[in-house]
N, CA, C and O of each residue as an XYZ file, in Angstrom:
660
protein
N     158.953    312.443     52.699
C     158.772    313.740     52.078
C     157.603    313.619     51.111
O     157.655    312.849     50.152
N     156.569    314.371     51.367
C     155.351    314.291     50.554
C     155.018    315.659     49.982
O     155.268    316.691     50.605
N     154.444    315.648     48.778
C     154.020    316.889     48.131
C     153.071    316.579     46.993
O     152.949    315.429     46.570
N     152.401    317.604     46.500
C     151.588    317.497     45.291
C     152.432    318.069     44.150
O     152.979    319.166     44.258
N     152.526    317.319     43.075
C     153.321    317.768     41.934
C     152.534    317.711     40.645
O     151.721    316.810     40.439
N     152.779    318.681     39.776
C     152.104    318.744     38.492
C     153.041    318.212     37.397
O     154.214    318.578     37.336
N     152.506    317.356     36.550
C     153.289    316.857     35.424
C     153.394    317.990     34.404
O     152.388    318.567     33.990
N     154.624    318.294     34.011
C     154.840    319.361     33.026
C     155.981    318.998     32.095
O     156.674    318.001     32.300
N     156.169    319.810     31.076
C     157.243    319.588     30.120
C     158.510    320.284     30.601
O     158.471    321.392     31.136
N     159.632    319.602     30.395
C     160.940    320.178     30.697
C     161.744    320.096     29.414
O     161.988    319.003     28.904
N     162.159    321.235     28.888
C     162.971    321.249     27.676
C     164.382    320.839     28.009
O     164.974    321.327     28.972
N     164.928    319.926     27.196
C     166.312    319.472     27.368
C     167.021    319.636     26.042
O     166.440    319.421     24.979
N     168.278    320.019     26.117
C     169.068    320.268     24.906
C     169.145    319.048     24.002
O     168.961    319.160     22.790
N     169.416    317.881     24.584
C     169.694    316.704     23.769
C     168.468    315.887     23.422
O     168.469    315.177     22.416
N     167.415    315.970     24.236
C     166.288    315.062     24.050
C     164.991    315.763     23.668
O     163.945    315.117     23.606
N     165.033    317.052     23.414
C     163.779    317.766     23.197
C     163.133    318.008     24.538
O     163.818    318.359     25.499
N     161.821    317.828     24.627
C     161.178    318.018     25.914
C     160.716    316.676     26.470
O     160.388    315.753     25.725
N     160.698    316.593     27.792
C     160.267    315.376     28.470
C     159.227    315.740     29.507
O     159.184    316.870     29.994
N     158.374    314.752     29.847
C     157.396    314.955     30.907
C     158.098    314.730     32.240
O     158.853    313.772     32.405
N     157.837    315.629     33.188
C     158.503    315.543     34.470
C     157.662    316.183     35.563
O     156.645    316.823     35.297
N     158.107    315.996     36.790
C     157.530    316.667     37.967
C     158.673    317.349     38.679
O     159.666    316.708     39.022
N     158.544    318.655     38.907
C     159.558    319.384     39.653
C     159.363    319.163     41.146
O     158.238    319.159     41.646
N     160.476    318.978     41.848
C     160.410    318.823     43.287
C     160.277    320.195     43.946
O     160.821    321.174     43.436
N     159.564    320.282     45.067
C     159.529    321.536     45.800
C     160.957    321.947     46.183
O     161.806    321.088     46.418
N     161.216    323.235     46.246
C     162.572    323.731     46.483
C     163.185    323.201     47.774
O     164.374    322.884     47.804
N     162.381    323.097     48.858
C     162.960    322.622     50.113
C     163.428    321.165     49.994
O     164.453    320.797     50.568
N     162.683    320.339     49.253
C     163.089    318.953     49.056
C     164.310    318.875     48.150
O     165.233    318.101     48.403
N     164.310    319.681     47.095
C     165.475    319.720     46.179
C     166.718    320.143     46.938
O     167.786    319.559     46.752
N     166.595    321.150     47.790
C     167.742    321.634     48.583
C     168.229    320.559     49.536
O     169.434    320.364     49.693
N     167.296    319.858     50.176
C     167.670    318.792     51.096
C     168.444    317.690     50.364
O     169.505    317.266     50.820
N     167.906    317.228     49.221
C     168.576    316.175     48.474
C     169.971    316.610     48.022
O     170.922    315.831     48.082
N     170.082    317.857     47.570
C     171.388    318.366     47.132
C     172.370    318.419     48.295
O     173.525    318.020     48.153
N     171.916    318.907     49.436
C     172.784    319.028     50.612
C     173.259    317.660     51.089
O     174.388    317.523     51.561
N     172.395    316.640     50.968
C     172.746    315.290     51.404
C     173.468    314.499     50.307
O     173.927    313.384     50.553
N     173.571    315.061     49.113
C     174.236    314.348     48.022
C     173.409    313.207     47.459
O     173.958    312.275     46.872
N     172.107    313.269     47.628
C     171.214    312.197     47.160
C     170.856    312.432     45.701
O     170.402    313.513     45.323
N     171.069    311.398     44.885
C     170.705    311.492     43.467
C     169.595    310.530     43.097
O     168.759    310.842     42.248
N     169.576    309.352     43.731
C     168.580    308.320     43.406
C     167.515    308.275     44.485
O     167.821    308.255     45.677
N     166.247    308.257     44.049
C     165.113    308.260     44.976
C     164.073    307.242     44.556
O     164.057    306.775     43.417
N     163.209    306.906     45.497
C     162.034    306.101     45.206
C     160.854    307.056     45.220
O     160.688    307.835     46.158
N     160.035    306.994     44.178
C     158.879    307.864     44.048
C     157.620    307.013     44.169
O     157.405    306.095     43.377
N     156.794    307.320     45.156
C     155.532    306.611     45.378
C     154.410    307.523     44.910
O     154.270    308.643     45.402
N     153.600    307.044     43.951
C     152.441    307.818     43.486
C     151.426    306.889     42.842
O     151.781    305.996     42.074
N     150.163    307.110     43.164
C     149.045    306.388     42.531
C     149.258    304.867     42.534
O     148.904    304.190     41.568
N     149.832    304.331     43.613
C     150.048    302.894     43.715
C     151.302    302.384     43.030
O     151.586    301.188     43.091
N     152.066    303.264     42.373
C     153.321    302.863     41.713
C     154.508    303.253     42.594
O     154.450    304.233     43.337
N     155.574    302.478     42.500
C     156.848    302.847     43.111
C     157.867    302.880     41.978
O     158.123    301.869     41.323
N     158.440    304.051     41.759
C     159.379    304.254     40.657
C     160.763    304.552     41.198
O     160.916    305.355     42.119
N     161.767    303.912     40.634
C     163.156    304.252     40.957
C     163.548    305.345     39.980
O     163.478    305.148     38.767
N     163.962    306.495     40.497
C     164.252    307.630     39.639
C     165.465    308.377     40.141
O     165.917    308.191     41.270
N     165.983    309.232     39.268
C     167.033    310.176     39.649
C     166.365    311.516     39.917
O     165.399    311.884     39.249
N     166.888    312.239     40.899
C     166.457    313.635     41.124
C     167.415    314.454     40.287
O     168.547    314.706     40.702
N     166.969    314.876     39.102
C     167.817    315.501     38.090
C     167.891    316.999     38.315
O     166.871    317.657     38.519
N     169.106    317.534     38.278
C     169.295    318.967     38.449
C     168.798    319.707     37.221
O     169.017    319.271     36.090
N     168.118    320.844     37.453
C     167.672    321.656     36.327
C     168.702    322.721     35.946
O     168.465    323.529     35.048
N     169.840    322.716     36.632
C     170.910    323.674     36.341
C     170.732    325.008     37.051
O     171.579    325.895     36.939
N     169.631    325.151     37.782
C     169.379    326.417     38.485
C     169.074    326.171     39.964
O     168.439    327.000     40.616
N     169.525    325.038     40.489
C     169.325    324.722     41.887
C     168.115    323.878     42.168
O     167.971    323.353     43.272
N     167.235    323.734     41.192
C     166.052    322.909     41.360
C     166.312    321.486     40.888
O     167.356    321.201     40.301
N     165.377    320.612     41.141
C     165.483    319.226     40.702
C     164.116    318.752     40.210
O     163.071    319.234     40.647
N     164.161    317.799     39.292
C     162.915    317.222     38.793
C     163.053    315.728     38.591
O     164.155    315.181     38.592
N     161.907    315.077     38.417
C     161.828    313.649     38.192
C     161.227    313.434     36.813
O     160.137    313.934     36.535
N     161.918    312.696     35.937
C     161.344    312.368     34.637
C     160.292    311.284     34.831
O     160.480    310.349     35.609
N     159.177    311.424     34.109
C     158.142    310.408     34.219
C     158.187    309.426     33.062
O     158.156    308.216     33.289
N     158.258    309.895     31.861
C     158.287    308.991     30.702
C     156.883    308.583     30.274
O     155.945    308.575     31.070
N     156.769    308.247     29.006
C     155.485    307.868     28.418
C     154.884    306.642     29.091
O     153.676    306.578     29.322
N     155.747    305.657     29.407
C     155.242    304.437     30.005
C     154.576    304.713     31.350
O     153.542    304.123     31.663
N     155.157    305.599     32.140
C     154.584    305.928     33.441
C     153.276    306.695     33.256
O     152.292    306.429     33.947
N     153.268    307.647     32.320
C     152.036    308.407     32.074
C     150.903    307.464     31.663
O     149.762    307.639     32.090
N     151.220    306.456     30.826
C     150.205    305.498     30.405
C     149.705    304.680     31.600
O     148.502    304.461     31.745
N     150.625    304.232     32.452
C     150.220    303.451     33.634
C     149.334    304.274     34.557
O     148.384    303.758     35.145
N     149.658    305.579     34.679
C     148.887    306.448     35.547
C     147.606    306.926     34.896
O     146.694    307.389     35.580
N     147.530    306.815     33.569
C     146.360    307.296     32.847
C     146.224    308.799     32.919
O     145.126    309.331     33.082
N     147.355    309.482     32.797
C     147.319    310.960     32.891
C     148.327    311.561     31.917
O     149.001    310.846     31.176
N     148.415    312.880     31.933
C     149.325    313.584     31.040
C     149.750    314.933     31.603
O     149.606    315.205     32.795
N     150.274    315.766     30.718
C     150.739    317.097     31.104
C     149.625    317.860     31.826
O     148.481    317.885     31.371
N     149.970    318.472     32.941
C     149.009    319.250     33.716
C     148.358    318.489     34.850
O     147.771    319.101     35.742
N     148.446    317.181     34.838
C     147.828    316.365     35.873
C     148.563    316.534     37.192
O     149.793    316.567     37.213
N     147.821    316.643     38.305
C     148.410    316.744     39.631
C     148.508    315.354     40.257
O     147.586    314.546     40.142
N     149.633    315.085     40.920
C     149.867    313.797     41.567
C     150.194    314.009     43.046
O     150.864    314.975     43.411
N     149.717    313.101     43.885
C     150.177    313.039     45.259
C     151.432    312.185     45.239
O     151.407    311.037     44.795
N     152.527    312.751     45.721
C     153.829    312.082     45.604
C     154.483    311.987     46.980
O     154.458    312.925     47.777
N     155.065    310.824     47.221
C     155.912    310.638     48.396
C     157.245    310.127     47.899
O     157.295    309.174     47.122
N     158.322    310.746     48.334
C     159.644    310.277     47.910
C     160.462    309.877     49.145
O     160.252    310.362     50.257
N     161.385    308.981     48.888
C     162.338    308.590     49.908
C     163.673    308.319     49.205
O     163.724    308.071     48.000
N     164.721    308.372     49.974
C     166.059    308.078     49.440
C     166.087    306.607     49.055
O     165.651    305.747     49.821
N     166.599    306.322     47.868
C     166.723    304.936     47.394
C     167.741    304.211     48.291
O     168.905    304.607     48.345
N     167.309    303.157     48.989
C     168.227    302.455     49.880
C     169.322    301.692     49.109
O     170.355    301.354     49.687
N     169.111    301.425     47.839
C     170.093    300.730     47.016
C     170.284    301.499     45.708
O     169.850    301.042     44.650
N     170.930    302.662     45.775
C     171.007    303.538     44.609
C     171.817    302.962     43.432
O     171.687    303.430     42.301
N     172.636    301.966     43.698
C     173.445    301.391     42.609
C     172.775    300.229     41.896
O     173.313    299.695     40.927
N     171.621    299.845     42.368
C     170.907    298.713     41.735
C     170.377    299.143     40.364
O     169.889    300.259     40.185
N     170.488    298.234     39.416
C     169.968    298.470     38.077
C     168.956    297.351     37.807
O     169.302    296.170     37.823
N     167.703    297.741     37.559
C     166.646    296.769     37.260
C     166.758    296.353     35.795
O     166.556    297.165     34.893
N     167.076    295.100     35.572
C     167.242    294.599     34.203
C     166.000    293.856     33.734
O     165.465    293.021     34.464
N     165.536    294.150     32.522
C     164.441    293.365     31.968
C     164.923    291.934     31.717
O     166.101    291.700     31.445
N     164.014    291.006     31.811
C     164.359    289.576     31.687
C     165.118    289.272     30.391
O     166.072    288.493     30.390
N     164.691    289.884     29.309
C     165.318    289.619     28.007
C     166.785    290.039     27.998
O     167.630    289.350     27.426
N     167.082    291.162     28.628
C     168.468    291.626     28.699
C     169.286    290.725     29.625
O     170.449    290.431     29.348
N     168.666    290.287     30.733
C     169.358    289.368     31.657
C     169.782    288.098     30.939
O     170.901    287.623     31.131
N     168.899    287.542     30.112
C     169.188    286.301     29.397
C     170.371    286.496     28.443
O     171.268    285.655     28.384
N     170.370    287.597     27.703
C     171.458    287.859     26.766
C     172.759    288.038     27.545
O     173.800    287.544     27.111
N     172.728    288.730     28.681
C     173.941    288.904     29.491
C     174.449    287.579     30.028
O     175.659    287.363     30.093
N     173.544    286.688     30.414
C     173.940    285.368     30.928
C     174.580    284.513     29.825
O     175.477    283.714     30.097
N     174.120    284.681     28.594
C     174.586    283.827     27.506
C     175.773    284.409     26.750
O     176.423    283.691     25.990
N     176.070    285.681     26.937
C     177.136    286.323     26.175
C     178.154    286.946     27.121
O     177.983    288.076     27.578
N     179.210    286.199     27.406
C     180.209    286.614     28.374
C     180.908    287.924     27.992
O     181.185    288.766     28.847
N     181.181    288.078     26.714
C     181.873    289.287     26.234
C     181.001    290.536     26.452
O     181.490    291.576     26.891
N     179.714    290.413     26.140
C     178.785    291.533     26.342
C     178.630    291.812     27.839
O     178.606    292.969     28.259
N     178.525    290.744     28.641
C     178.374    290.931     30.086
C     179.578    291.676     30.675
O     179.426    292.540     31.539
N     180.760    291.330     30.199
C     181.977    292.025     30.686
C     181.912    293.513     30.329
O     182.234    294.370     31.151
N     181.497    293.806     29.108
C     181.340    295.201     28.681
C     180.274    295.895     29.540
O     180.516    296.961     30.106
N     179.091    295.270     29.627
C     177.926    295.892     30.293
C     178.240    296.208     31.756
O     177.976    297.314     32.228
N     178.792    295.254     32.453
C     179.043    295.465     33.892
C     180.292    296.314     34.144
O     180.612    296.637     35.288
N     180.995    296.673     33.057
C     182.144    297.556     33.175
C     181.814    299.029     32.913
O     182.660    299.899     33.124
N     180.596    299.311     32.458
C     180.199    300.705     32.199
C     179.520    301.269     33.449
O     179.234    300.534     34.395
N     179.271    302.552     33.445
C     178.681    303.202     34.614
C     177.255    302.694     34.853
O     176.586    302.210     33.939
N     176.818    302.818     36.091
C     175.451    302.423     36.444
C     174.443    303.240     35.657
O     173.396    302.713     35.279
N     174.722    304.498     35.401
C     173.828    305.335     34.623
C     173.649    304.834     33.206
O     172.534    304.817     32.684
N     174.751    304.423     32.578
C     174.637    303.882     31.210
C     173.937    302.525     31.236
O     173.167    302.208     30.329
N     174.202    301.713     32.281
C     173.476    300.449     32.403
C     171.975    300.694     32.498
O     171.178    300.004     31.862
N     171.599    301.693     33.308
C     170.164    302.023     33.451
C     169.594    302.483     32.114
O     168.474    302.116     31.761
N     170.351    303.278     31.374
C     169.880    303.765     30.079
C     169.612    302.600     29.121
O     168.580    302.559     28.452
N     170.544    301.666     29.065
C     170.362    300.515     28.169
C     169.200    299.631     28.651
O     168.423    299.134     27.835
N     169.079    299.434     29.961
C     167.970    298.633     30.497
C     166.638    299.316     30.182
O     165.664    298.648     29.835
N     166.595    300.647     30.304
C     165.376    301.394     30.001
C     165.033    301.249     28.509
O     163.874    301.045     28.149
N     166.048    301.357     27.656
C     165.840    301.212     26.207
C     165.198    299.872     25.885
O     164.273    299.797     25.076
N     165.689    298.818     26.519
C     165.132    297.479     26.265
C     163.731    297.362     26.858
O     162.816    296.869     26.198
N     163.560    297.806     28.085
C     162.295    297.589     28.799
C     161.134    298.390     28.243
O     159.981    298.034     28.486
N     161.400    299.473     27.497
C     160.308    300.271     26.982
C     159.719    299.717     25.677
O     158.733    300.249     25.167
N     160.315    298.661     25.146
C     159.717    298.022     23.967
C     158.411    297.349     24.384
O     158.308    296.794     25.477
N     157.422    297.406     23.502
C     156.094    296.900     23.828
C     155.992    295.377     23.795
O     155.226    294.786     24.557
N     156.756    294.751     22.921
C     156.629    293.294     22.769
C     157.891    292.580     23.208
O     158.980    293.154     23.221
N     157.725    291.326     23.566
C     158.863    290.485     23.965
C     159.854    290.405     22.818
O     161.062    290.513     23.029
N     159.346    290.216     21.594
C     160.234    290.092     20.432
C     161.103    291.334     20.269
O     162.294    291.231     19.975
N     160.510    292.495     20.460
C     161.292    293.734     20.314
C     162.305    293.878     21.447
O     163.416    294.359     21.224
N     161.930    293.462     22.673
C     162.882    293.528     23.790
C     164.068    292.575     23.542
O     165.212    292.909     23.849
N     163.785    291.404     22.991
C     164.856    290.473     22.653
C     165.744    291.078     21.568
O     166.970    291.051     21.677
N     165.127    291.618     20.530
C     165.882    292.235     19.431
C     166.768    293.366     19.948
O     167.940    293.452     19.578
N     166.227    294.220     20.786
C     167.013    295.339     21.336
C     168.184    294.834     22.181
O     169.283    295.384     22.122
N     167.937    293.785     22.966
C     169.004    293.213     23.795
C     170.124    292.655     22.929
O     171.302    292.882     23.204
N     169.755    291.929     21.887
C     170.761    291.363     20.983
C     171.496    292.458     20.215
O     172.705    292.362     20.000
N     170.770    293.500     19.801
C     171.419    294.630     19.115
C     172.432    295.320     20.025
O     173.525    295.670     19.580
N     172.079    295.516     21.283
C     173.029    296.127     22.216
C     174.278    295.270     22.354
O     175.390    295.797     22.364
N     174.110    293.959     22.461
C     175.255    293.050     22.586
C     176.149    293.168     21.353
O     177.369    293.279     21.474
N     175.541    293.145     20.175
C     176.302    293.245     18.935
C     177.059    294.583     18.872
O     178.255    294.611     18.583
N     176.361    295.675     19.141
C     176.983    296.995     19.071
C     178.074    297.167     20.115
O     179.083    297.821     19.851
N     177.888    296.592     21.288
C     178.923    296.693     22.326
C     180.188    295.957     21.885
O     181.300    296.453     22.062
N     180.003    294.764     21.307
C     181.168    293.956     20.909
C     181.871    294.502     19.673
O     183.049    294.218     19.455
N     181.164    295.280     18.867
C     181.787    295.857     17.657
C     182.216    297.302     17.859
O     182.658    297.961     16.917
N     182.084    297.797     19.092
C     182.526    299.158     19.404
C     181.578    300.255     18.970
O     181.902    301.435     19.104
N     180.425    299.897     18.459
C     179.476    300.905     17.959
C     178.853    301.731     19.084
O     178.588    302.918     18.894
N     178.614    301.127     20.251
C     178.031    301.887     21.350
C     178.982    302.996     21.800
O     178.565    304.133     22.021
N     180.256    302.654     21.931
C     181.251    303.644     22.334
C     181.424    304.715     21.254
O     181.605    305.892     21.565
N     181.367    304.304     19.992
C     181.502    305.262     18.901
C     180.349    306.260     18.922
O     180.555    307.456     18.711
N     179.155    305.776     19.172
C     177.979    306.650     19.247
C     178.117    307.642     20.398
O     177.786    308.818     20.253
N     178.612    307.158     21.550
C     178.784    308.020     22.718
C     179.847    309.083     22.449
O     179.661    310.251     22.790
N     180.970    308.675     21.833
C     182.036    309.641     21.523
C     181.544    310.704     20.543
O     181.869    311.883     20.690
N     180.766    310.294     19.550
C     180.226    311.227     18.579
C     179.288    312.227     19.266
O     179.348    313.424     18.983
N     178.415    311.739     20.174
C     177.504    312.628     20.896
C     178.274    313.604     21.778
O     177.890    314.768     21.895
N     179.351    313.141     22.396
C     180.162    314.023     23.241
C     180.828    315.118     22.417
O     180.915    316.264     22.859
N     181.297    314.770     21.222
C     181.948    315.775     20.354
C     180.943    316.836     19.922
O     181.282    318.018     19.851
N     179.700    316.421     19.631
C     178.702    317.404     19.201
C     178.328    318.351     20.338
O     177.984    319.507     20.094
N     178.394    317.867     21.582
C     178.086    318.717     22.731
C     179.158    319.769     22.957
O     178.868    320.849     23.471
N     180.406    319.460     22.575
C     181.537    320.367     22.827
C     181.578    321.520     21.892
O     182.472    322.360     21.987
């Protein structure tokens, strides 16, 4: 499935606005009908594992993120040639090396981490991987382990859920 997509802002209730590319309606409809949520996005020599996120009105979009915009050397309004395919391994979570090491060394954190949803695992992996330096990625990994073991991650999630209600 190939198309040209424009990078644009998508307002979100919880995160402000994010950079994204909306999928053409026929592709969005196909993915919805097939129950596909995870896709591989090929553009400008990059292959990105992404979710096809519902916009709440029948459409779907792909979040790009600052790191991707920097790699592509572009911003809002830029047109991209995009090819997407269904992710053959939608449950895979790409872990940054620093997080992998902490998980290998901390059995209690590993039990917690691998017991949460794949979506939350991806969120934590993304949080660690977006740090610019190795030291910051290590610090974020250790902070996640500490917060998981002290119940702070769950407390933060419960607090966020209550504010949404």
